[in-house]
N, C-alpha and C positions, 0 to 999 in steps of 0.2 A: 503494500499500499503506500510506503514511503517513496518507493521508486516512481509510482504513478504521480504523487504529489510534487516531486521534484521536477518531472518532465512536463507538467502542465502548468500553464499561467492564464491570467486573465486577458493576455495581449493576443492570443491567437496566432496562427502560423503565418508566415510571410505570403504563402500562396493564397490563403484565404483573404488577406488584405488586398492582394493583387485583383482577385476576382471582384471584391467589393468596390475597389477603385474603378474597375472597368465599367461596372454598372453605373456608379455615380457620374463617370464621364459621359456615358450614353445619356443619361437623364439630363444633364447639362446640355449636351448637344441638341437634344430634342427640345428642351425648353428655349433655347436660343432660336431654334427653327420656328418655334410658335410665336415668339415675340417679334421676329422680324418678318411679318408679313401676314399670314403664316407662310413660310417657305417649306412646302411639304417634302420635297426631297431631303432637306437638311433634317426635318423631324424623323423621317423614316429611317434616315442613316443613324440617328440617335437611337431609335427603337432597335435596330439591327445590332448596335453596339451593346445595348441592354441584353438582348437575346444572347449574344456571344458571352457576356458576363454571366448569365444564368447557366450556360453550358460549362463554363469554367468552375462555377460553384459546385455543380454535380461532379465534374471530373476530379476536382480537388478534395471532394468529400468534406465540404465546409461544415456539415452539421456533425461532424465527429470531433470538432473542436469543442470539447466539453471540459469544464473545469471540475476536477474530481476533489471536492472538499469533503471533509468529514461532516456528518450530521451535526447539526447545532441544536442545543437546547438552551435558549438565551435566559430562561427564568430559573434554571437550576443551578445552584451553587455546589461546590465541592462538599460532599458529605451531608447534603441536605435533600429533602424531598419538597421543595418549594413549588408552589403552583403560580400560575400567572396572577397578577393583581386582579381582584374582582372590581367590576364597575359598581358604583354606588348610584342608587337611584336619585335622581334630581328632581325635585318638585318644580313643576313649571308654574310661572306666575300667570295669571290671567292675562290674556292679551287684550289691548284696546281695540275696538272695532276700526276696520280700515276706513280711512277718510282721505279723499283726494284733496289736494290743496291748489289753490289757484283757479279752480274751476267752478267754485260755488257761485251761485247767483244770489245777489242781494235782494231782499224783498222790502 
């Protein structure tokens, strides 16, 4: 288990970041194509770059970039069996009726 923890990180692999960068670049190209007219060939070129990035995501098996952390129990302290703090019921004060301001008519 320690070997897995040493090999994993929250940063991800470089190949995963390459695929995400390609998709982001394709999205930017398509966005510029829509803002400039729209220029449909530029938009579709951006869409094609996004599809290429999706293929890279699948080829690089990006979804296997998983951080293997030990399970956490945030409310347990060493040697105790503490449970999460309980919510206390709060009595609500009666609310005043809704009144619109500025639209009343004077009589």
